C-alpha positions as CSV (number, residue, x, y, z in Angstrom):
1,X,114.9,110.0,118.1
2,X,117.6,107.3,117.7
3,X,118.1,105.2,114.5
4,X,116.1,102.2,115.7
5,X,113.4,104.3,117.2
6,X,113.1,106.4,114.1
7,X,112.7,103.3,111.9
8,X,110.1,101.8,114.2
9,X,108.3,105.2,114.4
10,X,108.2,105.5,110.6
11,X,107.3,101.9,110.0
12,X,104.2,102.4,112.2
13,X,103.3,105.5,110.3
14,X,103.7,103.7,107.0
15,X,101.4,100.9,108.0
16,X,98.8,103.6,108.9
17,X,99.3,105.3,105.6
18,X,99.1,102.0,103.6
19,X,95.8,101.2,105.4
20,X,94.4,104.7,104.7
21,X,95.4,104.7,101.1
22,X,94.3,101.2,100.2
23,X,90.7,102.1,99.2
24,X,91.9,105.1,97.1
25,X,92.0,103.2,93.8
26,X,92.5,106.1,91.4
27,X,92.6,104.4,88.0
28,X,89.8,101.9,88.5
29,X,87.5,104.4,90.2
30,X,88.0,107.0,87.4
31,X,87.5,104.5,84.6
32,X,84.2,103.8,82.8
33,X,82.3,100.5,82.6
34,X,82.1,98.6,79.3
35,X,78.5,99.6,78.9
36,X,79.7,103.2,78.0
37,X,81.7,101.8,75.2
38,X,78.8,99.7,73.8
39,X,76.4,102.7,74.0
40,X,78.7,105.1,72.2
41,X,79.8,102.7,69.5
42,X,76.2,101.7,68.8
43,X,75.4,105.4,68.3
44,X,78.5,105.8,66.1
45,X,77.4,102.9,63.9
46,X,74.0,104.5,63.5
47,X,75.5,107.9,62.5
48,X,74.3,109.5,65.7
49,X,77.2,109.5,68.2
50,X,76.6,111.2,71.5
51,X,79.2,112.5,74.0
52,X,79.5,110.0,76.8
53,X,78.2,111.4,80.1
54,X,79.0,108.7,82.7
55,X,77.6,109.4,86.2
56,X,80.3,108.5,88.6
57,X,79.5,107.0,92.0
58,X,80.1,109.5,94.9
59,X,83.1,109.0,97.2
60,X,83.9,110.4,100.6
61,X,87.5,110.0,101.8
62,X,87.3,112.4,104.7
63,X,88.5,109.9,107.2
64,X,91.3,108.6,105.0
65,X,92.5,112.2,104.2
66,X,92.4,113.0,108.0
67,X,94.6,110.0,108.7
68,X,97.0,110.8,105.8
69,X,97.4,114.4,107.2
70,X,98.2,112.9,110.6
71,X,100.8,110.6,109.1
72,X,102.5,113.5,107.3
73,X,102.4,115.7,110.5
74,X,104.0,112.9,112.6
75,X,106.8,112.1,110.1
76,X,110.3,113.5,110.5
77,X,110.9,115.4,107.3
78,X,114.7,115.2,107.9
79,X,114.7,111.4,107.8
80,X,114.7,109.5,104.5
81,X,111.6,107.5,105.6
82,X,109.9,110.7,106.8
83,X,110.6,112.4,103.5
84,X,109.0,109.5,101.7
85,X,106.0,109.4,104.0
86,X,105.3,113.2,103.7
87,X,105.5,113.2,99.9
88,X,103.4,110.0,99.6
89,X,100.7,111.1,102.0
90,X,100.3,114.4,100.2
91,X,99.9,112.6,96.8
92,X,97.4,110.1,98.2
93,X,95.5,113.1,99.6
94,X,95.4,114.7,96.1
95,X,94.2,111.4,94.6
96,X,91.5,111.2,97.2
97,X,90.4,114.8,96.4
98,X,90.3,113.9,92.7
99,X,88.1,110.8,93.3
100,X,85.7,113.0,95.4
101,X,85.3,115.4,92.5
102,X,84.9,112.8,89.7
103,X,82.9,114.2,86.7
104,X,83.7,117.8,87.6
105,X,86.1,120.3,86.0
106,X,88.2,120.3,89.2
107,X,89.5,116.8,88.3
108,X,91.6,118.2,85.5
109,X,93.6,120.5,87.8
110,X,94.1,117.8,90.4
111,X,95.3,115.4,87.6
112,X,97.8,118.0,86.4
113,X,99.0,118.3,90.0
114,X,99.6,114.6,90.1
115,X,100.9,113.8,86.6
116,X,101.8,117.1,84.9
117,X,100.9,118.4,81.4
118,X,102.1,117.6,77.9
119,X,104.1,120.8,77.7
120,X,106.4,119.8,80.6
121,X,110.0,120.0,79.6
122,X,112.2,116.9,79.3
123,X,116.0,116.7,79.8
124,X,117.5,118.4,76.8
125,X,114.8,121.1,76.5
126,X,112.1,119.5,74.3
127,X,108.6,119.2,75.8
128,X,106.8,115.9,76.3
129,X,104.4,116.9,73.5
130,X,107.3,117.6,71.1
131,X,108.8,114.2,71.8
132,X,105.4,112.5,71.2
133,X,105.0,114.2,67.8
134,X,108.5,113.0,66.9
135,X,107.6,109.4,67.5
136,X,104.3,109.8,65.6
137,X,106.1,111.2,62.6
138,X,108.7,108.4,62.6
139,X,105.9,105.8,62.8
140,X,104.0,107.4,60.0
141,X,107.0,107.4,57.7
142,X,107.9,103.8,58.4
143,X,107.5,101.5,55.4
144,X,104.8,99.0,56.4
145,X,106.4,96.5,54.0
146,X,109.1,96.1,56.6
147,X,106.7,94.3,58.9
148,X,107.4,90.6,59.3
149,X,104.5,88.0,59.0
150,X,104.8,87.4,62.8
151,X,104.0,91.0,63.4
152,X,100.7,90.8,61.5
153,X,99.2,87.6,63.1
154,X,96.4,88.2,65.6
155,X,96.3,86.3,68.9
156,X,93.1,85.8,70.7
157,X,92.7,86.8,74.4
158,X,92.2,83.2,75.3
159,X,95.4,82.0,73.5
160,X,97.4,85.0,74.9
161,X,96.2,84.2,78.5
162,X,97.5,80.6,78.2
163,X,100.9,81.7,76.7
164,X,101.4,84.5,79.3
165,X,100.4,82.2,82.2
166,X,102.9,79.6,81.1
167,X,105.7,82.2,80.9
168,X,104.8,83.6,84.3
169,X,104.6,80.2,86.0
170,X,108.0,79.4,84.5
171,X,109.5,82.7,85.7
172,X,108.3,82.4,89.3
173,X,108.5,78.5,89.4
174,X,105.0,78.6,90.8
175,X,101.5,80.1,90.2
176,X,102.2,83.5,91.7
177,X,100.3,85.7,89.2
178,X,97.0,84.6,87.7
179,X,96.1,85.6,84.2
180,X,92.3,86.0,83.8
181,X,89.8,87.2,81.1
182,X,87.6,90.1,82.0
183,X,84.6,91.0,79.7
184,X,84.0,94.3,81.5
185,X,87.5,95.7,81.0
186,X,87.7,98.6,78.6
187,X,91.5,98.6,78.5
188,X,93.1,95.7,76.7
189,X,95.0,94.7,79.9
190,X,95.4,95.7,83.6
191,X,97.8,94.4,86.2
192,X,97.7,94.0,89.9
193,X,100.2,92.3,92.3
194,X,98.8,88.8,91.8
195,X,96.4,89.1,88.9
196,X,96.6,90.3,85.3
197,X,93.3,90.9,83.5
198,X,92.9,90.7,79.7
199,X,89.9,92.1,77.9
200,X,87.9,89.1,76.7
201,X,87.3,89.1,73.0
202,X,90.3,91.5,72.3
203,X,92.8,90.7,69.6
204,X,96.5,90.9,70.5
205,X,99.8,90.7,68.6
206,X,103.1,88.9,69.4
207,X,104.5,92.3,70.5
208,X,101.5,92.7,72.8
209,X,102.3,89.4,74.5
210,X,105.9,90.4,75.1
211,X,104.9,93.9,76.3
212,X,102.4,92.4,78.8
213,X,105.1,90.1,80.1
214,X,107.9,92.7,80.4
215,X,105.8,95.8,81.2
216,X,102.8,94.6,83.2
217,X,104.0,91.4,84.8
218,X,107.8,91.9,85.3
219,X,107.6,95.5,86.3
220,X,104.2,96.5,87.7
221,X,103.2,93.2,89.3
222,X,106.8,92.3,90.2
223,X,107.5,95.5,92.1
224,X,104.2,95.1,93.9
225,X,105.1,91.6,94.9
226,X,108.6,92.7,96.1
227,X,107.0,95.6,97.9
228,X,104.9,93.1,99.9
229,X,108.1,91.7,101.2
230,X,109.0,95.0,102.9
231,X,108.5,94.8,106.7
232,X,109.3,98.5,107.3
233,X,107.5,100.1,104.3
234,X,104.5,98.0,103.3
235,X,103.2,101.0,101.2
236,X,105.9,100.1,98.6
237,X,103.5,97.5,97.3
238,X,100.9,100.2,96.4
239,X,100.7,102.3,93.3
240,X,101.0,105.7,94.8
241,X,100.4,108.5,92.2
242,X,103.8,110.0,92.8
243,X,105.6,106.8,91.6
244,X,103.6,106.7,88.3
245,X,106.2,108.3,86.1
246,X,109.1,106.1,87.4
247,X,106.9,103.0,87.2
248,X,105.7,103.6,83.7
249,X,109.2,104.8,82.6
250,X,110.7,101.6,84.0
251,X,108.1,99.5,82.4
252,X,108.6,101.0,78.9
253,X,112.3,100.9,79.4
254,X,111.9,97.1,80.1
255,X,110.1,96.8,76.8
256,X,112.9,98.6,75.0
257,X,115.8,96.7,76.5
258,X,114.2,93.3,75.8
259,X,113.3,94.2,72.2
260,X,109.6,94.0,73.1
261,X,108.6,97.4,71.9
262,X,107.7,98.3,68.4
263,X,107.2,101.7,66.7
264,X,103.4,101.3,66.7
265,X,103.5,101.0,70.5
266,X,105.6,104.2,70.7
267,X,103.0,105.8,68.3
268,X,100.1,104.7,70.6
269,X,101.7,106.2,73.6
270,X,102.5,109.4,71.7
271,X,99.0,109.7,70.3
272,X,97.6,109.7,73.8
273,X,99.9,112.6,74.8
274,X,98.8,114.6,71.8
275,X,95.2,113.8,72.6
276,X,95.6,115.0,76.2
277,X,97.0,118.3,74.8
278,X,94.0,118.6,72.4
279,X,91.5,118.0,75.1
280,X,93.1,120.6,77.4
281,X,92.9,123.0,74.5
282,X,89.2,122.4,74.0
283,X,88.7,119.3,72.0
284,X,85.7,117.2,73.1
285,X,85.4,113.4,73.3
286,X,84.1,113.1,69.7
287,X,86.9,115.2,68.3
288,X,89.5,113.1,70.2
289,X,87.8,109.9,69.2
290,X,88.0,111.0,65.5
291,X,91.7,111.9,66.0
292,X,92.5,108.3,67.0
293,X,90.4,107.0,64.1
294,X,92.3,109.2,61.6
295,X,95.6,108.0,63.1
296,X,94.7,104.4,62.1
297,X,93.0,102.9,65.2
298,X,89.7,101.0,64.8
299,X,86.5,102.2,66.5
300,X,87.0,100.1,69.6
301,X,90.6,101.1,70.0
302,X,89.8,104.7,69.4
303,X,87.1,104.7,72.1
304,X,89.5,103.0,74.5
305,X,92.2,105.6,73.8
306,X,89.8,108.5,74.1
307,X,88.3,107.2,77.3
308,X,91.8,107.3,78.9
309,X,92.0,111.0,78.1
310,X,88.5,111.8,79.6
311,X,88.6,109.6,82.7
312,X,87.0,111.6,85.5
313,X,86.5,114.8,83.6
314,X,83.7,116.4,81.5
315,X,83.7,115.1,77.9
316,X,82.7,118.5,76.5
317,X,86.3,119.7,76.0
318,X,88.8,121.8,77.9
319,X,89.6,119.1,80.5
320,X,91.7,116.0,80.5
321,X,93.0,113.2,82.8
322,X,96.7,113.7,82.2
323,X,98.2,110.4,83.4
324,X,99.3,109.3,79.9
325,X,101.7,112.2,79.7
326,X,104.1,110.4,82.1
327,X,105.1,107.5,79.8
328,X,107.6,109.3,77.6
329,X,108.7,111.6,80.5
330,X,109.2,108.5,82.7
331,X,111.0,106.6,80.0
332,X,113.5,109.4,79.3
333,X,114.0,109.9,83.1
334,X,114.6,106.2,83.8
335,X,116.9,105.8,80.8
336,X,118.9,108.9,81.9
337,X,119.1,107.5,85.5
338,X,120.4,104.1,84.3
339,X,123.1,105.8,82.3
340,X,124.0,108.0,85.2
341,X,124.2,105.0,87.5
342,X,126.6,103.2,85.1
343,X,128.8,106.3,84.8
344,X,129.1,106.7,88.6
345,X,129.5,103.0,89.4
346,X,126.1,102.7,91.0
347,X,124.2,100.1,88.8
348,X,123.0,98.5,92.1
349,X,120.5,101.3,92.3
350,X,118.9,100.0,89.1
351,X,118.3,96.7,90.8
352,X,117.0,98.3,94.0
353,X,114.3,100.1,92.0
354,X,112.6,96.7,91.8
355,X,112.3,96.3,95.6
356,X,109.0,98.1,95.6
357,X,107.2,101.0,93.9
358,X,109.3,104.1,94.4
359,X,110.7,107.1,92.6
360,X,114.2,107.6,91.3
361,X,114.8,110.0,94.2
362,X,113.4,107.5,96.7
363,X,115.9,104.7,95.6
364,X,118.9,107.1,96.1
365,X,117.5,108.2,99.5
366,X,116.9,104.6,100.6
367,X,120.3,103.2,99.6
368,X,121.7,103.4,103.2
369,X,118.6,101.7,104.4
370,X,119.1,98.8,102.0
371,X,122.8,98.6,103.1
372,X,121.7,98.4,106.7
373,X,119.1,95.7,106.0
374,X,116.2,97.9,107.0
375,X,114.7,97.6,103.6
376,X,114.8,94.2,101.8
377,X,116.5,93.9,98.4
378,X,114.2,92.6,95.7
379,X,113.2,88.9,95.9
380,X,112.5,88.8,92.2
381,X,114.3,90.5,89.3
382,X,113.7,90.5,85.5
383,X,116.5,88.7,83.8
384,X,117.7,91.9,82.0
385,X,118.3,93.6,85.4
386,X,119.8,90.5,87.1
387,X,122.4,90.1,84.3
388,X,124.5,93.2,85.2
389,X,127.1,92.7,82.4
390,X,124.4,92.8,79.7
391,X,122.8,95.8,81.2
392,X,126.2,97.6,81.5
393,X,127.0,96.7,77.9
394,X,123.9,98.3,76.5
395,X,124.2,101.4,78.7
396,X,127.9,101.9,77.8
397,X,127.0,101.8,74.1
398,X,124.1,104.2,74.7
399,X,126.4,106.7,76.6
400,X,128.8,106.8,73.6
401,X,126.2,106.7,70.8
402,X,124.4,109.7,72.3
403,X,127.5,111.8,71.6
404,X,127.0,111.3,67.8
405,X,125.1,114.2,66.3
406,X,123.1,113.0,63.3
407,X,122.7,116.4,61.9
408,X,126.5,116.5,61.3
409,X,126.3,113.3,59.1
410,X,125.5,114.7,55.7
411,X,124.8,111.4,54.0
412,X,124.6,107.6,54.6
413,X,128.1,107.3,53.1
414,X,129.5,109.2,56.1
415,X,128.1,106.8,58.6
416,X,130.9,104.3,57.9
417,X,133.5,107.1,58.5
418,X,132.2,108.2,61.9
């Protein structure tokens, strides 16, 4: 099959895959309605908390899974587009299987197949769980008196929606993404391609606003919007499970490089990883809920955090929805990739990551297709990526600073002599 024919063949297959995958909405279908939170917290307040036991709607993705299998069979596994299609179709199939099993123990194993476990090793040898506990310890040791007044002021969901909407309208020079309040949302925020939902009644901080802008809007929504521009691979607009680690890593990296992340945010991400590990080891919903309470979260936040761990699985212990383990793993992977790209003179790959939702391996595989104009370069880019000199400066410093071994510095006096 010639070059043009191969591209047309795989473009047709991708359109079929995108259509089959569209109803497989993993996170929204695995989540609980707000009524579960209200019932649990009412029982907690009375001193009689009960394990949530949400009865999930039944799903049947037989036809979608049959079509996904047909797409994978018809793809050329030696072609970059074919490799992408085979891997994506297989992950969409796993996600469909998971949704068909919601509420059963089988979901935990399918979740691990999609997202991994807390004991997964990171570059350098430490596990994801060990990295999480490092950030928890640092956050717990931080002197709270260091917090500035701006960090302690609460912002209402209504005020935040107005501020975020203004920033997005300014960035896109049009109303491209709509910010709305959702009273039924358990999470504080959720982002799609053209809509960001905030939980009505929730309280936010200034850091939350910056994180929503950089993480949700200018990574998750922006890559979906750029993916919609792709003529050959329309599935790059979809949140395939296999791109989750790269997407979340890129989003947290965006928070870091723009100064939008705080140690409490790193602590929240890390607590969830430890909670996933606890649940897999046998902790039930109540024990995980109390773990978040003891870590300083209020009852609503603790329920929200515990719910993330028990999406789709029995709440009696021994099972977990492991998606939250990808955040630190993804962050370290993306940070390492950006440093590698600088070292090898390939920073353009960092920009191309925003052309749609893809993995770090995908963007390297697709580079010749971007060069040939088969894939469209990103229409929109966050400022920190668009300004190559600033990105290169930060990464160059990171490359050098990482050579310094802190354990060899015996006292603060030695720092000035390094």
